[in-house]
C-alpha positions as CSV (number, residue, x, y, z in Angstrom):
1,M,28.6,-38.2,-5.6
2,T,29.7,-37.5,-9.2
3,M,31.4,-40.6,-10.6
4,T,34.5,-39.2,-12.1
5,K,37.2,-41.4,-13.7
6,R,39.3,-40.8,-10.6
7,T,36.5,-41.8,-8.2
8,I,35.9,-45.1,-10.2
9,F,39.6,-45.8,-10.2
10,T,39.9,-45.2,-6.4
11,M,36.9,-47.4,-5.6
12,T,38.4,-50.1,-7.8
13,M,41.7,-49.9,-6.0
14,I,40.0,-50.1,-2.6
15,S,37.9,-53.1,-3.6
16,A,41.0,-54.8,-4.9
17,G,42.8,-54.3,-1.6
18,I,45.5,-52.3,-3.2
19,M,44.9,-49.1,-1.1
20,T,43.2,-48.5,2.3
21,A,40.3,-46.2,2.8
22,N,42.6,-43.7,4.5
23,Q,44.9,-43.7,1.6
24,A,41.9,-43.2,-0.8
25,L,40.7,-40.3,1.4
26,A,44.1,-38.6,1.3
27,Q,44.2,-39.0,-2.5
28,S,40.7,-37.6,-3.0
29,D,41.6,-34.6,-0.8
30,G,44.6,-33.8,-2.9
31,P,45.2,-32.8,-6.5
32,P,43.7,-35.1,-9.2
33,D,45.7,-36.8,-11.8
34,E,44.1,-35.1,-14.7
35,V,44.6,-31.5,-15.7
36,T,41.6,-29.3,-16.5
37,T,42.1,-26.4,-18.9
38,W,39.8,-23.4,-19.0
39,V,39.6,-20.9,-21.8
40,L,38.8,-17.5,-20.3
41,Q,38.0,-14.4,-22.3
42,P,37.3,-11.1,-20.5
43,A,35.5,-8.1,-21.8
44,F,38.8,-6.3,-22.3
45,D,42.3,-6.9,-23.7
46,S,45.8,-6.5,-22.2
47,S,45.7,-2.7,-22.4
48,D,43.1,-2.5,-19.6
49,A,44.4,-2.2,-16.0
50,G,42.2,-5.1,-15.1
51,W,44.4,-7.4,-17.1
52,D,47.7,-7.2,-15.3
53,N,46.4,-5.8,-12.0
54,G,43.4,-8.0,-11.6
55,L,43.0,-11.0,-13.8
56,V,46.5,-12.3,-14.3
57,P,47.4,-12.4,-10.6
58,W,44.2,-14.4,-9.9
59,I,45.0,-16.9,-12.7
60,D,48.5,-17.3,-11.3
61,A,47.1,-17.9,-7.8
62,V,44.6,-20.4,-9.1
63,E,47.1,-22.4,-11.0
64,E,49.5,-22.4,-8.0
65,A,46.8,-23.3,-5.5
66,T,45.5,-26.2,-7.6
67,E,49.1,-27.4,-8.1
68,G,48.8,-27.1,-11.9
69,T,45.7,-29.2,-12.2
70,V,43.7,-26.2,-13.4
71,K,45.3,-24.3,-16.3
72,I,43.7,-21.2,-17.6
73,E,44.2,-19.9,-21.2
74,L,43.6,-16.2,-21.2
75,R,42.4,-14.7,-24.5
76,P,41.8,-11.0,-25.1
77,A,38.4,-9.6,-26.0
78,G,37.7,-10.2,-29.7
79,S,39.7,-13.4,-30.0
80,L,36.7,-15.7,-29.5
81,T,33.8,-13.2,-29.2
82,S,33.3,-9.5,-28.7
83,G,33.8,-7.9,-25.3
84,D,30.0,-7.1,-25.2
85,E,29.2,-10.8,-25.8
86,A,31.9,-12.3,-23.5
87,F,29.7,-12.5,-20.4
88,M,26.9,-14.6,-22.1
89,A,29.5,-16.6,-24.0
90,A,30.8,-17.9,-20.6
91,A,27.2,-18.4,-19.3
92,S,26.4,-20.5,-22.4
93,G,29.6,-22.6,-22.3
94,M,31.1,-21.1,-25.4
95,T,34.0,-20.1,-23.2
96,D,34.8,-21.3,-19.7
97,G,35.1,-17.9,-18.0
98,Y,34.7,-14.2,-18.1
99,A,36.1,-11.2,-16.3
100,G,34.7,-7.7,-16.5
101,W,31.7,-5.7,-15.2
102,A,28.7,-7.9,-15.7
103,T,26.1,-5.2,-16.1
104,V,28.3,-2.5,-17.7
105,Y,29.4,-4.1,-20.9
106,G,27.1,-7.0,-21.4
107,G,25.1,-9.8,-20.0
108,D,22.0,-10.2,-18.0
109,L,23.0,-10.0,-14.4
110,P,21.3,-7.0,-12.6
111,E,22.9,-8.2,-9.3
112,G,26.3,-7.5,-10.9
113,M,25.5,-3.9,-9.9
114,L,26.0,-5.0,-6.3
115,A,29.3,-6.6,-7.0
116,F,30.5,-3.6,-9.1
117,G,29.8,-1.3,-6.1
118,L,26.9,1.1,-5.4
119,P,27.5,4.8,-6.1
120,M,29.1,6.4,-3.1
121,G,28.7,3.2,-1.2
122,A,31.9,1.4,0.1
123,E,34.9,3.6,0.1
124,S,37.7,1.1,0.3
125,P,38.5,-2.6,-0.3
126,E,38.0,-3.2,3.4
127,E,34.5,-1.7,3.5
128,A,33.6,-3.4,0.2
129,W,34.7,-6.8,1.6
130,E,32.7,-6.2,4.8
131,V,29.4,-5.4,3.1
132,M,29.8,-8.2,0.6
133,W,31.2,-11.0,2.7
134,G,31.2,-9.8,6.3
135,E,29.1,-11.9,8.8
136,D,26.6,-9.1,9.4
137,Y,25.8,-8.3,5.7
138,R,26.9,-10.9,3.0
139,V,25.5,-9.2,0.0
140,G,27.9,-11.4,-2.1
141,E,25.6,-14.4,-1.5
142,L,22.9,-12.6,-3.4
143,V,25.2,-12.1,-6.4
144,Q,26.3,-15.7,-6.2
145,E,22.8,-17.0,-6.2
146,A,21.9,-14.9,-9.3
147,A,25.1,-16.0,-11.1
148,H,24.2,-19.7,-10.5
149,E,20.8,-19.1,-12.1
150,R,22.5,-17.8,-15.2
151,G,24.9,-20.7,-15.3
152,L,28.0,-19.0,-13.8
153,H,30.0,-19.2,-10.6
154,W,31.6,-16.1,-9.1
155,V,35.3,-16.9,-8.4
156,G,37.3,-13.6,-8.4
157,W,37.0,-10.0,-7.4
158,T,39.2,-6.8,-7.3
159,D,38.7,-3.2,-6.2
160,Q,39.9,-1.0,-9.1
161,G,39.7,2.1,-7.0
162,T,37.7,5.2,-7.8
163,N,35.6,5.3,-10.9
164,A,35.6,9.0,-11.7
165,M,34.8,11.6,-14.4
166,F,37.5,12.5,-16.9
167,T,36.5,15.5,-18.9
168,N,37.3,18.4,-21.1
169,F,35.2,20.7,-18.9
170,R,35.5,21.7,-15.2
171,V,33.4,19.9,-12.7
172,E,33.3,21.4,-9.3
173,K,29.7,20.6,-8.4
174,L,27.2,18.0,-9.6
175,E,25.2,20.5,-11.7
176,D,28.3,20.9,-13.9
177,L,27.6,17.5,-15.5
178,E,24.1,18.5,-16.6
179,G,23.7,18.4,-20.4
180,K,27.2,16.8,-21.0
181,K,27.7,13.8,-23.2
182,M,29.8,11.3,-21.4
183,R,30.7,7.7,-22.3
184,A,29.0,5.7,-19.5
185,G,27.5,2.3,-19.2
186,G,25.5,0.4,-16.6
187,P,25.6,2.1,-13.2
188,Q,27.7,4.9,-14.6
189,A,24.9,5.7,-17.0
190,L,22.2,5.6,-14.3
191,F,24.3,8.2,-12.3
192,H,25.0,10.5,-15.2
193,E,21.5,10.5,-16.6
194,A,20.0,11.2,-13.2
195,L,22.1,14.4,-13.2
196,G,20.6,15.4,-16.6
197,G,23.5,14.3,-18.7
198,T,23.6,12.2,-21.8
199,A,25.2,8.7,-21.4
200,V,26.8,7.5,-24.6
201,S,27.5,3.8,-25.0
202,M,30.6,2.8,-27.0
203,G,33.4,0.2,-26.9
204,A,36.5,1.0,-24.9
205,G,38.6,1.2,-28.0
206,D,36.5,4.0,-29.4
207,I,36.6,6.3,-26.4
208,Y,40.0,8.0,-27.0
209,T,39.1,9.0,-30.6
210,A,35.6,10.2,-29.5
211,I,37.0,12.5,-26.9
212,R,39.7,13.8,-29.2
213,L,37.2,14.6,-31.9
214,G,34.7,16.1,-29.5
215,T,32.0,13.5,-30.1
216,I,31.8,13.1,-26.3
217,D,32.8,15.5,-23.5
218,G,34.6,12.9,-21.5
219,T,34.3,9.4,-19.9
220,Y,33.7,7.6,-16.7
221,W,36.6,5.3,-16.0
222,D,38.6,3.7,-13.2
223,T,41.2,6.3,-12.2
224,G,44.2,3.9,-12.2
225,G,43.5,2.8,-15.7
226,I,43.4,6.1,-17.6
227,D,47.1,6.1,-18.6
228,D,46.7,2.5,-19.8
229,M,44.0,3.8,-22.2
230,S,46.0,7.0,-22.9
231,F,43.0,9.1,-21.8
232,N,45.5,11.4,-20.1
233,E,46.4,12.6,-23.6
234,V,42.9,13.8,-24.5
235,V,41.2,15.0,-21.3
236,D,41.9,18.1,-19.3
237,Y,40.4,17.2,-15.9
238,A,40.2,14.3,-13.5
239,I,37.4,14.7,-10.9
240,Q,38.1,13.0,-7.6
241,P,37.0,11.1,-5.6
242,G,34.5,10.2,-8.4
243,W,31.0,8.9,-8.2
244,N,32.1,5.5,-7.1
245,P,35.1,5.3,-4.6
246,A,35.4,1.5,-5.0
247,Q,34.6,0.2,-8.4
248,H,35.0,-3.5,-8.8
249,Q,35.7,-6.1,-11.5
250,E,34.4,-9.6,-11.2
251,T,35.5,-13.0,-12.6
252,F,33.0,-15.7,-13.3
253,V,33.4,-19.3,-14.6
254,N,30.8,-21.4,-16.4
255,L,28.9,-23.3,-13.7
256,E,29.2,-26.7,-15.4
257,A,32.9,-26.2,-15.8
258,W,33.1,-25.3,-12.1
259,N,31.1,-28.3,-11.0
260,A,33.2,-30.6,-13.1
261,L,36.2,-29.9,-10.8
262,T,36.9,-32.1,-7.8
263,D,35.9,-30.8,-4.3
264,W,39.6,-30.3,-3.6
265,Q,40.1,-28.1,-6.6
266,R,37.0,-26.0,-5.9
267,E,38.2,-25.5,-2.3
268,Q,41.6,-24.4,-3.4
269,I,40.1,-21.8,-5.8
270,E,37.7,-20.5,-3.2
271,D,40.6,-20.1,-0.8
272,V,42.4,-17.6,-3.1
273,F,39.3,-15.4,-3.6
274,K,40.0,-13.2,-0.6
275,E,43.8,-13.3,-0.8
276,T,43.8,-12.2,-4.5
277,Y,41.1,-9.6,-3.8
278,F,43.3,-7.6,-1.4
279,E,46.4,-8.3,-3.4
280,T,45.0,-7.0,-6.6
281,S,43.1,-4.2,-5.0
282,K,46.4,-2.8,-3.6
283,M,47.9,-3.1,-7.1
284,H,45.1,-0.9,-8.5
285,A,45.4,1.6,-5.6
286,D,49.2,1.9,-6.2
287,Q,48.4,2.7,-9.9
288,V,46.1,5.6,-9.1
289,D,48.8,8.2,-8.1
290,I,50.8,7.1,-11.2
291,A,47.8,7.6,-13.5
292,L,46.9,11.0,-12.0
293,Q,50.5,12.2,-12.3
294,S,50.5,11.1,-16.0
295,L,47.5,13.4,-16.5
296,Q,49.2,16.3,-14.8
297,D,52.4,15.7,-16.9
298,E,50.2,16.2,-20.0
299,G,49.0,19.5,-18.6
300,G,45.8,18.2,-17.1
301,E,44.3,19.2,-13.7
302,V,43.0,17.1,-10.8
303,I,39.9,18.6,-9.3
304,N,39.0,17.4,-5.8
305,F,35.4,17.8,-4.7
306,S,34.9,19.6,-1.4
307,D,33.6,17.7,1.6
308,E,30.2,19.4,1.2
309,E,30.0,18.3,-2.4
310,I,30.9,14.7,-1.5
311,D,28.1,14.7,1.0
312,R,25.7,16.0,-1.7
313,M,26.8,13.4,-4.1
314,R,26.3,10.6,-1.5
315,E,22.8,11.9,-0.7
316,F,22.0,12.2,-4.4
317,S,23.2,8.7,-5.2
318,I,21.3,7.1,-2.3
319,E,18.1,8.9,-3.0
320,E,18.1,9.0,-6.9
321,V,20.3,6.1,-8.1
322,W,20.1,3.4,-5.6
323,P,16.3,3.0,-6.1
324,E,16.8,2.4,-9.8
325,I,19.3,-0.4,-9.0
326,A,16.9,-1.8,-6.4
327,D,14.1,-1.9,-9.0
328,M,16.0,-4.2,-11.3
329,S,15.5,-7.4,-9.3
330,E,14.3,-8.7,-5.9
331,R,17.8,-9.5,-4.9
332,N,19.0,-6.0,-5.9
333,A,16.2,-4.6,-3.6
334,E,17.4,-6.8,-0.8
335,G,21.1,-5.9,-1.4
336,V,20.3,-2.1,-1.5
337,E,18.6,-2.4,1.9
338,I,21.6,-4.2,3.3
339,F,23.9,-1.5,1.9
340,K,21.7,1.2,3.6
341,R,22.1,-0.7,6.9
342,F,25.8,-0.9,6.3
343,M,26.0,2.9,5.7
344,K,24.0,3.6,8.8
345,D,26.3,1.3,10.8
346,K,29.3,3.3,9.5
347,G,27.6,6.7,10.3
348,K,27.3,7.7,6.6
349,L,23.5,7.7,6.4
């Protein structure tokens, strides 16, 4: 048992006969006297949909569940380190936490691909939760093991809805993306390059200008966040349902900071993981229709793939992209096999 100040104090009180063992147990099972403050910097700032619809509700829930004994100071990307460096800053202890997409914008966590969501894999928060945490699959445990090896603990998750293509050219079949320059990172880049396109890496703040100037032909982005980034002003088309129907954002805390909490505090934070997942996922889903309407209000068009094209995209993703993800680590390979079993169980493979 870790000898915290509270533990030493409690043991002293018991030995002095001031409190009974039952009283000490009740105290150790409740909130500690000391307040722990974490500084968390995500890979994005308050303009991203993941701020208000993902991260802030989780922070509020953590502070309420721990009865104020864990406080979280939220800093925007760039305030302590760049968005690209934020993941490793949390892993090294420079900050106490990170939120973002572990393998899209920075950091060495191939298993983050599994948490982000495989191309044409889960199609809803319910399906994503089942494959990651359901009794028959539990892919999430692979991600947690990998996070621990890198000095992090996975504490939060949200389904941001469809990650789709937003372009200045029509896309009605997969071949229409061939040769196009799209801003894409991580799993997005794997998908786009497998189709013969050029994936361009750039910071989120540069995408708007790059599209407006014609430097790139469009971007991959979560649908509910396009109006937050004002992409509806510079793109002509939104392609639905997108290459990933259930893109996810993850929240990690430094493992030493996590282990420094009491058992009670950790249990309280773990208890809000599922609750905030479905709460924030709904918030993102509600934003999708608003975002697409904002595009149409600017004169843009929403293109919906046919059922046949969706089937083609699923087959292409599983055959061409999933093996690349599996090759990144042994845990990824195991996770991809579990995803395949899940897809077969759902009649999609």
